[in-house]
C-alpha positions in Angstrom: -9.1 -2.1 -26.1 -8.9 -2.5 -22.4 -9.7 -5.4 -21.3 -12.3 -3.8 -18.6 -14.4 -2.4 -21.4 -17.9 -4.0 -21.2 -18.4 -3.9 -17.4 -20.7 -1.9 -15.7 -20.1 2.2 -15.6 -17.0 4.0 -13.7 -17.3 4.0 -10.1 -17.8 8.1 -9.2 -15.0 8.5 -7.2 -14.1 11.4 -4.7 -10.3 12.3 -3.1 -9.0 13.5 0.1 -5.8 15.1 0.2 -3.8 14.9 -3.0 -3.4 18.8 -4.1 -1.0 20.7 -5.8 2.6 19.1 -5.4 1.7 15.9 -3.6 3.3 12.9 -5.1 1.1 10.2 -3.8 -2.2 11.9 -4.8 -1.0 12.2 -8.6 -0.5 8.7 -8.4 -3.6 7.1 -7.2 -5.5 9.6 -9.7 -3.5 7.9 -12.9 -4.1 4.3 -11.3 -7.9 5.2 -10.8 -8.3 6.3 -14.5 -5.8 4.1 -16.2 -8.3 1.3 -17.1 -11.6 3.6 -17.0 -13.2 2.1 -13.8 -13.3 5.2 -11.9 -14.4 9.0 -12.7 -12.9 11.4 -10.1 -15.9 14.2 -9.4 -15.6 15.5 -6.2 -12.5 16.2 -3.9 -11.1 17.9 -0.9 -7.8 18.3 -2.1 -6.3 20.5 0.7 -7.4 21.8 4.6 -6.4 25.5 2.9 -9.2 26.8 1.2 -7.4 28.7 -1.3 -5.3 25.7 -2.0 -8.2 23.5 -2.0 -9.7 25.3 -4.6 -7.0 25.7 -7.0 -5.8 22.2 -7.1 -9.7 21.2 -7.7 -9.5 23.7 -10.8 -5.9 21.9 -11.9 -7.5 18.5 -12.3 -10.7 19.1 -13.5 -13.1 19.4 -10.6 -16.3 21.2 -10.8 -15.9 24.1 -8.2 -19.4 23.2 -6.5 -17.9 19.2 -6.1 -14.6 20.8 -4.5 -14.7 21.2 -0.8 -12.8 23.2 1.8 -13.0 20.1 4.2 -13.7 16.1 4.6 -16.6 16.5 6.5 -18.7 18.8 4.5 -17.6 16.6 1.7 -18.6 13.4 3.2 -22.1 14.8 4.2 -22.6 16.4 0.8 -21.9 13.9 -1.5 -23.9 11.4 0.3 -26.8 13.2 0.1 -26.6 13.6 -3.8 -28.3 11.6 -6.4 -25.1 11.7 -8.5 -22.9 11.7 -5.3 -19.5 9.7 -5.2 -19.6 5.7 -4.5 -15.8 5.5 -3.1 -13.7 7.8 -1.4 -9.6 7.6 -2.2 -7.5 8.6 1.2 -4.1 10.4 0.6 -3.7 12.6 3.7 -0.6 12.2 6.0 -1.3 9.5 8.2 -2.8 11.2 11.5 -5.8 11.9 9.2 -6.8 8.6 7.7 -9.1 7.4 10.3 -11.1 10.9 10.9 -11.3 11.3 7.4 -12.1 7.0 6.6 -15.1 7.4 9.3 -16.8 10.3 8.0 -17.2 8.2 4.7 -17.4 4.9 5.9 -20.8 6.1 8.5 -22.4 7.1 5.2 -21.9 4.1 3.4 -19.3 5.2 1.0 -16.6 2.8 0.0 -12.9 3.7 1.3 -9.5 3.4 -1.0 -7.3 4.3 2.0 -3.1 4.5 1.3 -1.0 2.8 4.2 -0.3 2.8 6.7 -3.9 2.1 7.9 -3.3 4.9 10.5 -0.7 7.0 12.7 -1.5 4.9 16.0 -2.5 1.5 17.1 -5.8 3.2 19.2 -6.8 4.8 15.7 -6.4 1.3 14.0 -8.6 -0.2 16.7 -11.3 2.7 16.0 -10.7 2.1 12.3 -11.6 -1.9 12.7 -14.8 -0.7 14.7 -15.6 1.8 11.9 -15.1 -0.6 9.2 -16.9 -3.5 10.5 -20.0 -1.2 11.5 -20.4 -0.5 7.9 -21.6 -1.7 4.8 -18.9 0.3 3.1 -15.6 -1.3 1.5 -12.5 -0.9 3.1 -9.3 -1.2 0.5 -5.4 -0.7 1.9 -3.4 0.4 -1.2 -0.2 -1.5 -0.5 0.3 -1.4 -4.3 3.2 -3.6 -4.7 0.6 -6.5 -4.4 -0.4 -5.5 -7.7 2.5 -6.3 -9.5 2.1 -9.5 -11.9 4.9 -11.6 -11.0 4.5 -10.9 -6.9 1.1 -12.4 -8.0 2.6 -15.1 -9.7 5.5 -16.0 -6.9 2.5 -16.3 -4.3 0.5 -18.9 -6.4 4.0 -20.7 -6.8 4.4 -20.7 -3.0 1.3 -21.7 -2.5 1.2 -24.7 -5.0 4.0 -25.9 -3.1 6.8 -25.3 -5.4 9.5 -24.3 -3.1 8.1 -26.5 -0.5 8.6 -25.9 3.0 9.9 -22.1 3.3 13.0 -21.9 5.1 14.3 -18.0 4.8 12.8 -15.0 3.9 14.7 -11.8 3.0 13.0 -8.7 2.3 14.3 -5.2 1.9 13.6 -1.4 0.9 16.4 1.0 0.9 15.8 4.2 -0.5 18.7 7.5 -0.1 16.0 10.6 -0.1 16.4 11.3 3.5 19.9 11.2 3.6 20.5 14.4 3.7 19.0 16.8 6.6 17.2 19.0 3.7 15.0 16.2 3.1 12.8 17.0 5.9 12.2 20.9 4.8 10.2 19.2 1.5 6.3 18.8 1.4 7.1 15.1 1.3 9.7 14.8 4.1 8.5 17.6 6.9 5.7 15.8 8.3 7.0 12.2 8.0 9.3 13.1 11.3 6.5 14.5 13.0 4.8 11.7 15.6 1.5 13.9 15.6 1.4 13.0 11.8 3.3 10.3 11.0 2.9 8.1 14.2 5.4 6.4 15.9 7.0 4.9 13.0 9.2 7.0 10.6 11.2 4.5 8.0 9.3 1.4 9.7 5.6 2.8 9.1 6.1 4.6 5.7 8.2 1.8 4.1 8.8 -1.2 6.7 4.9 -1.7 6.3 5.0 -2.3 2.6 7.9 -5.0 3.0 6.4 -6.5 6.1 3.2 -6.4 3.6 4.7 -7.7 0.5 6.5 -10.7 2.4 3.2 -11.8 4.6 1.3 -11.3 0.9 3.8 -13.7 -0.8 4.8 -16.3 1.6 1.2 -16.8 3.4 2.6 -17.0 6.7 2.2 -15.2 9.8 5.2 -13.2 12.1 4.8 -14.8 15.3 7.7 -12.6 16.6 10.7 -10.0 15.9 14.1 -8.6 16.7 14.2 -5.1 15.8 17.2 -2.3 15.6 15.8 0.8 15.1 17.9 4.0 14.0 17.4 7.9 13.9 21.1 8.5 11.6 19.6 11.8 10.6 20.7 14.4 13.0 17.7 15.9 15.0 15.3 13.3 13.9 12.7 12.3 16.2 11.8 9.0 14.5 13.7 6.1 12.7 15.3 6.7 9.4 16.6 3.1 9.1 15.8 -0.5 10.6 17.2 -4.0 10.5 14.5 -6.8 11.7 14.8 -10.4 12.3 11.4 -12.5 12.1 10.2 -15.8 13.2 7.4 -17.2 11.1 4.4 -19.5 11.8 5.4 -22.5 10.0 9.2 -22.7 11.5 11.1 -20.6 8.6 13.2 -17.4 9.5 13.2 -13.8 8.0 15.4 -10.6 7.8 13.5 -7.5 7.0 15.9 -4.1 6.2 14.2 -0.7 5.5 15.8 2.3 5.0 15.7 6.0 3.8 19.6 6.9 4.6 21.0 4.5 2.0 22.9 6.7 -1.0 22.8 4.8 -4.3 19.0 3.2 -3.7 16.3 4.7 -4.8 13.5 2.2 -4.6 15.1 -0.9 -3.2 12.6 -3.0 -2.7 13.4 -6.5 -3.2 11.8 -10.0 -1.9 14.0 -13.8 -2.0 12.0 -16.4 -0.6 13.8 -19.9 -0.1 12.3 -23.1 0.6 13.6 -26.9 0.5 12.8 -26.9 -2.9 14.0 -24.1 -4.3 14.2 -20.1 -4.2 12.4 -16.9 -5.7 14.0 -13.5 -6.3 11.8 -10.3 -7.3 12.9 -6.8 -7.6 10.5 -3.9 -7.7 13.1 -2.1 -9.7 13.0 -4.6 -12.4 9.1 -5.9 -11.9 8.9 -8.0 -15.1 11.2 -10.3 -14.1 11.2 -13.1 -11.6 13.8 -15.6 -11.1 13.2 -19.1 -10.1 16.0 -21.4 -8.9 14.9 -25.0 -8.5 17.3 -26.9 -5.8 20.4 -28.6 -8.4 18.8 -26.6 -11.4 19.7 -24.0 -13.3 17.7 -20.0 -12.6 14.9 -19.9 -14.8 14.2 -16.3 -15.6 10.2 -16.2 -15.4 9.0 -12.7 -17.4 5.6 -11.1 -17.1 3.4 -12.5 -19.6 5.7 -14.8 -20.6 6.2 -18.7 -20.7 5.2 -20.8 -17.6 3.7 -17.4 -15.4 0.1 -16.9 -15.3 -0.2 -13.2 -15.3 -2.6 -12.2 -17.6 -5.3 -11.3 -15.8 -2.9 -8.5 -14.1 -1.1 -7.2 -17.3 -1.9 -4.8 -19.8 0.7 -5.2 -22.3 2.5 -8.1 -24.8 5.4 -9.3 -22.8 8.7 -7.6 -23.7 6.7 -4.3 -23.1 7.7 -3.5 -19.7 4.8 -2.4 -17.0 5.6 -1.0 -13.5 4.4 1.0 -10.5 1.6 2.8 -11.6 -0.3 -0.7 -13.3 0.3 -2.3 -10.1 -1.4 0.5 -8.4 -3.8 0.2 -11.0 -4.5 -3.4 -10.3 -5.3 -2.8 -6.6 -7.8 0.0 -8.1 -9.5 -3.0 -10.3 -10.1 -5.2 -7.3 -11.7 -2.3 -5.4 -13.8 -1.2 -8.6 -14.8 -5.1 -9.4 -15.9 -5.7 -5.6 -18.0 -2.2 -5.9 -19.7 -3.2 -8.9 -20.5 -6.2 -7.6 -22.1 -4.2 -4.6 -24.4 -2.4 -6.7 -26.2 -5.7 -7.9 -26.5 -6.7 -3.8 -23.2 -9.0 -4.2 -21.7 -9.6 -1.2 -17.8 -9.5 -2.9 -14.9 -8.6 -1.3 -12.0 -7.3 -3.1 -8.7 -9.0 -4.3 -6.6 -6.1 -2.6 -5.2 -5.5 0.5 -7.5 -4.5 3.8 -8.2 -3.8 7.2 -6.5 -7.2 8.8 -3.3 -6.0 6.5 -3.4 -2.5 7.9 -3.6 -4.1 11.8 -1.2 -6.5 11.0 1.2 -3.6 9.6 0.5 -1.3 12.7 0.9 -4.5 15.1 4.5 -4.7 13.0 5.6 -0.9 13.7 4.8 -1.4 17.5 6.2 -4.6 17.6 9.6 -2.9 16.4 9.6 -0.1 18.2 8.9 -2.3 21.6 11.4 -4.6 20.5 14.2 -1.7 20.3 13.5 0.3 22.6 14.2 -3.3 24.8 17.9 -3.8 23.1 16.5 -5.8 20.5 14.4 -8.3 22.5 12.3 -10.7 21.1 8.8 -9.8 21.5 5.4 -11.5 19.6 3.1 -9.6 17.6 
């Protein structure tokens, strides 16, 4: 039995984007339904009417709740007695703001894929739209949903590492190492500044690495020095970045993100070192967190195992691996908790990334570009 059984009824959910062949749309749908917290009842899954209809039929949406454009969907769903309470936005980056605006102004909660927007100007407009709405806004930096990421954050907040000194985060992939990647559905829009924004790998996966580092350490980045490259022939946006970081409390950091690193599939890894010890976590082996107290042997903490406080975020007993989809579902569950609380008139914020995280991510991308254009000069965020 799910640990969520017994709470108020499922949240009625809509989706914009995520039609046939879209990887991230399928991930959001699985995460939303994993614990029975959401019912997907409406969608504008493609901007092409034929594909929108076919995609809606494929996932079981009623024809009259399958829309050809998001504006019509927002207008009609807001009028329906049983209309959606929340919408998941899983479009290319340039549509995040215009889609979110239509739903926010009608009081419909927004669960948006990252990054926040394509441009900083749109990010500022998004901030105004969120602040003017009574609706919740959740940004799916899903790696913060891993139980042992939450464990690492708690340990650092409790002072188990002491004063932080060094933070290293990396996110290498290899799926864009070949030029043919730009002809795929996932790749072709990511190298288009009009749809992706000014950042390539920095916006796509660098923002994840940056957000993970911020979430776990709790420390802001005050300045950075970046070196961005576009190794793929004919590419308009970066596919590799090396970034040096200065953190608010004096720690120093390094961030590497790359989509042209053969042998790496989804190698997000975070290492944090303080005066009392260090932590090491890898997304490809997420059920283990290495903790090394200074001068002592390394301890292996496991999800749900001794010495951890992760029961709230886990579904299976220790030793039964959980991973990417479950972590994603934890973000959706946090959103559902907040939405259900709002049903009863409560003003509860979601225990998940939101507007502030998105604005910081956009600032990070912009600072990386400014620094790299100035030959790696240090710039403030």
